[in-house]
Backbone as CSV, one residue per row, in Angstrom:
resi,resn,N_x,N_y,N_z,CA_x,CA_y,CA_z,C_x,C_y,C_z
1,MET,152.165,148.982,102.579,152.338,147.592,102.981,151.654,147.418,104.330
2,SER,150.839,146.397,104.481,150.110,146.192,105.722,150.997,145.604,106.807
3,ILE,150.501,145.661,108.022,151.250,145.124,109.167,151.443,143.617,109.019
4,SER,150.442,142.928,108.508,150.582,141.481,108.333,151.632,141.154,107.278
5,SER,151.746,141.984,106.229,152.779,141.772,105.211,154.161,141.987,105.805
6,ILE,154.286,143.021,106.613,155.575,143.294,107.264,155.937,142.152,108.190
7,SER,154.952,141.661,108.926,155.188,140.528,109.828,155.606,139.287,109.032
8,SER,154.950,139.055,107.906,155.308,137.913,107.058,156.724,138.040,106.532
9,LEU,157.088,139.246,106.092,158.446,139.481,105.597,159.471,139.279,106.709
10,SER,159.126,139.734,107.898,160.029,139.565,109.044,160.245,138.080,109.331
11,ASN,159.162,137.325,109.347,159.270,135.878,109.590,160.050,135.193,108.478
12,LEU,159.833,135.611,107.239,160.548,135.046,106.100,162.039,135.323,106.223
13,THR,162.378,136.558,106.599,163.788,136.924,106.764,164.428,136.065,107.846
14,LYS,163.737,135.878,108.965,164.261,135.028,110.041,164.469,133.613,109.534
15,SER,163.535,133.119,108.753,163.639,131.771,108.197,164.824,131.651,107.263
16,VAL,165.027,132.654,106.415,166.137,132.634,105.467,167.465,132.686,106.211
17,VAL,167.552,133.552,107.235,168.782,133.652,108.020,169.062,132.327,108.707
18,SER,168.028,131.713,109.259,168.199,130.422,109.922,168.661,129.361,108.933
19,SER,168.063,129.343,107.751,168.465,128.380,106.729,169.879,128.633,106.243
20,SER,170.247,129.907,106.156,171.609,130.237,105.727,172.626,129.732,106.728
21,LYS,172.316,129.864,108.021,173.218,129.359,109.054,173.346,127.849,108.928
22,SER,172.232,127.193,108.673,172.256,125.742,108.491,173.082,125.359,107.272
23,THR,172.927,126.115,106.197,173.683,125.851,104.978,175.168,126.056,105.208
24,THR,175.526,127.104,105.958,176.929,127.354,106.273,177.494,126.197,107.070
25,SER,176.704,125.704,108.012,177.136,124.554,108.808,177.348,123.343,107.909
26,ASN,176.449,123.152,106.961,176.599,122.033,106.035,177.820,122.207,105.140
27,ALA,178.127,123.449,104.803,179.312,123.708,103.979,180.568,123.301,104.743
28,LYS,180.606,123.599,106.035,181.749,123.186,106.851,181.828,121.667,106.889
29,SER,180.674,121.020,107.028,180.647,119.559,107.019,181.160,119.021,105.694
30,ALA,180.751,119.657,104.607,181.186,119.210,103.279,182.695,119.336,103.160
31,GLY,183.245,120.418,103.681,184.688,120.624,103.609,185.451,119.570,104.375
32,SER,184.997,119.241,105.579,185.710,118.241,106.363,185.485,116.841,105.804
33,ALA,184.314,116.598,105.239,184.039,115.274,104.679,184.927,115.008,103.474
34,SER,185.144,116.030,102.659,185.924,115.806,101.448,187.373,115.476,101.769
35,SER,187.849,115.905,102.927,189.231,115.607,103.269,189.367,114.217,103.893
36,SER,188.246,113.576,104.212,188.334,112.225,104.741,188.116,111.218,103.615
37,THR,187.048,110.451,103.670,186.870,109.407,102.662,185.834,109.783,101.618
38,THR,185.871,109.114,100.501,184.923,109.369,99.424,183.511,109.026,99.872
39,SER,183.336,107.972,100.674,181.993,107.591,101.111,181.386,108.663,101.998
40,THR,182.200,109.293,102.831,181.684,110.378,103.655,181.288,111.543,102.771
41,SER,182.106,111.849,101.785,181.788,112.924,100.860,180.509,112.605,100.098
42,SER,180.354,111.349,99.750,179.163,110.924,99.033,177.916,111.135,99.882
43,SER,177.991,110.820,101.172,176.824,111.017,102.031,176.547,112.499,102.227
44,THR,177.592,113.312,102.272,177.403,114.764,102.363,176.723,115.266,101.102
45,THR,177.170,114.789,99.962,176.561,115.181,98.694,175.097,114.754,98.670
46,SER,174.811,113.569,99.174,173.425,113.093,99.216,172.562,113.996,100.091
47,ALA,173.109,114.417,101.226,172.363,115.318,102.111,172.113,116.655,101.422
48,LEU,173.113,117.150,100.721,172.954,118.415,99.996,171.939,118.271,98.867
49,GLU,171.965,117.135,98.172,170.990,116.884,97.100,169.572,116.857,97.672
50,SER,169.438,116.291,98.863,168.137,116.240,99.523,167.653,117.653,99.862
51,GLN,168.564,118.484,100.378,168.216,119.875,100.665,167.818,120.609,99.391
52,LYS,168.563,120.337,98.324,168.286,120.974,97.032,166.867,120.633,96.576
53,ALA,166.506,119.367,96.663,165.167,118.937,96.250,164.087,119.597,97.108
54,SER,164.358,119.705,98.388,163.409,120.338,99.296,163.191,121.806,98.937
55,ILE,164.263,122.509,98.639,164.149,123.925,98.283,163.435,124.082,96.946
56,GLN,163.733,123.184,95.999,163.039,123.243,94.705,161.533,123.061,94.904
57,LYS,161.167,122.170,95.806,159.756,121.941,96.102,159.130,123.190,96.729
58,GLN,159.875,123.837,97.638,159.374,125.057,98.275,159.184,126.177,97.243
59,ILE,160.077,126.241,96.264,159.946,127.252,95.206,158.677,126.992,94.392
60,GLN,158.443,125.728,94.053,157.235,125.384,93.298,155.980,125.732,94.096
61,GLU,156.005,125.411,95.395,154.849,125.708,96.245,154.622,127.222,96.336
62,ALA,155.709,127.970,96.475,155.589,129.430,96.556,155.028,129.994,95.258
63,ASN,155.461,129.446,94.120,154.964,129.903,92.817,153.468,129.668,92.672
64,SER,152.998,128.555,93.199,151.585,128.204,93.018,150.694,128.720,94.148
65,SER,151.296,129.299,95.184,150.490,129.785,96.303,149.855,131.118,95.971
66,GLY,148.802,131.416,96.704,148.150,132.711,96.542,148.841,133.725,97.437
67,GLY,148.210,134.855,97.590,148.752,135.847,98.497,149.430,136.998,97.798
68,ASP,150.068,137.810,98.597,150.728,139.022,98.112,151.863,138.670,97.156
69,GLU,151.806,139.214,95.960,152.795,138.902,94.911,154.194,139.336,95.317
70,LYS,154.303,140.497,95.958,155.615,141.017,96.353,156.262,140.109,97.404
71,THR,155.481,139.690,98.384,155.984,138.785,99.423,156.399,137.451,98.807
72,LYS,155.586,136.972,97.876,155.874,135.709,97.195,157.196,135.800,96.431
73,GLN,157.423,136.904,95.736,158.659,137.075,94.965,159.883,137.169,95.880
74,ILE,159.731,137.816,97.026,160.836,137.907,97.989,161.194,136.516,98.498
75,LYS,160.173,135.731,98.801,160.408,134.366,99.296,161.086,133.515,98.226
76,ILE,160.618,133.615,97.000,161.196,132.830,95.898,162.650,133.222,95.674
77,LYS,162.936,134.514,95.714,164.309,134.980,95.519,165.222,134.436,96.623
78,ALA,164.750,134.459,97.856,165.538,133.932,98.974,165.792,132.430,98.801
79,LEU,164.771,131.708,98.365,164.925,130.269,98.139,165.884,129.996,96.983
80,GLN,165.820,130.808,95.946,166.734,130.632,94.808,168.181,130.879,95.229
81,THR,168.390,131.832,96.124,169.732,132.108,96.646,170.245,130.901,97.427
82,GLN,169.383,130.324,98.263,169.754,129.113,99.005,170.088,127.981,98.049
83,LEU,169.295,127.847,96.999,169.500,126.789,96.020,170.863,126.936,95.348
84,GLN,171.219,128.152,94.979,172.530,128.389,94.358,173.658,128.030,95.320
85,THR,173.496,128.378,96.587,174.510,128.064,97.596,174.698,126.558,97.720
86,ILE,173.605,125.836,97.769,173.679,124.382,97.896,174.301,123.760,96.654
87,GLU,173.933,124.264,95.473,174.535,123.735,94.240,176.045,123.960,94.223
88,THR,176.487,125.102,94.730,177.920,125.382,94.832,178.587,124.415,95.799
89,GLU,177.937,124.162,96.929,178.483,123.229,97.914,178.585,121.811,97.350
90,ILE,177.589,121.413,96.560,177.618,120.085,95.941,178.821,119.993,95.005
91,THR,178.991,121.020,94.190,180.128,121.046,93.262,181.442,120.988,94.019
92,GLN,181.546,121.753,95.106,182.770,121.752,95.907,183.019,120.384,96.536
93,ALA,181.966,119.758,97.032,182.107,118.445,97.655,182.565,117.411,96.629
94,GLU,181.982,117.477,95.436,182.375,116.539,94.382,183.811,116.796,93.923
95,THR,184.173,118.060,93.800,185.530,118.417,93.391,186.541,117.988,94.442
96,SER,186.229,118.229,95.712,187.123,117.841,96.798,187.268,116.324,96.862
97,SER,186.182,115.627,96.641,186.222,114.164,96.650,187.121,113.664,95.530
98,SER,186.962,114.226,94.361,187.769,113.844,93.213,189.227,114.196,93.464
99,SER,189.455,115.342,94.058,190.803,115.798,94.376,191.435,114.888,95.416
100,SER,190.649,114.460,96.400,191.127,113.547,97.440,191.554,112.219,96.822
101,SER,190.753,111.734,95.917,191.077,110.467,95.260,192.366,110.598,94.462
102,SER,192.527,111.706,93.778,193.736,111.933,92.997,194.950,111.986,93.902
103,SER,194.823,112.645,95.036,195.933,112.734,95.976,196.325,111.359,96.478
104,SER,195.348,110.524,96.757,195.631,109.171,97.228,196.415,108.401,96.177
105,ASN,196.016,108.562,94.926,196.706,107.866,93.849,198.138,108.345,93.717
106,ILE,198.365,109.621,93.870,199.715,110.163,93.759,200.581,109.612,94.887
107,ILE,200.049,109.555,96.086,200.807,109.021,97.208,201.146,107.550,96.956
108,ASP,200.203,106.787,96.439,200.437,105.380,96.146,201.544,105.216,95.109
109,VAL,201.561,106.068,94.115,202.575,105.986,93.067,203.948,106.264,93.637
110,LYS,204.080,107.258,94.507,205.350,107.599,95.110,205.838,106.492,96.041
111,ALA,204.931,105.820,96.708,205.303,104.765,97.633,205.834,103.608,96.824
């Protein structure tokens, strides 16, 4: 493996770690949003959907780019992992929103 490939992998790893931290931060936001209002949860879901689309685009670009095949596959795998994380967060945000709405209805019934 050449020095430039190692440097590229190092930069890719830093990028993935940085994106993971951002995703974790968004997951915390999703958790707090779901406990407030449905509209806040909806905007969180929209932000996550936007991130999802961006990552899907990056995967397509990586697939069609030239360069070292091994480096390309590592990048695609990292992006796919991010994509799965975001899809899980979207599901959690939607579930929490639905759960929040159900809780509100139960409280209204008891009142």
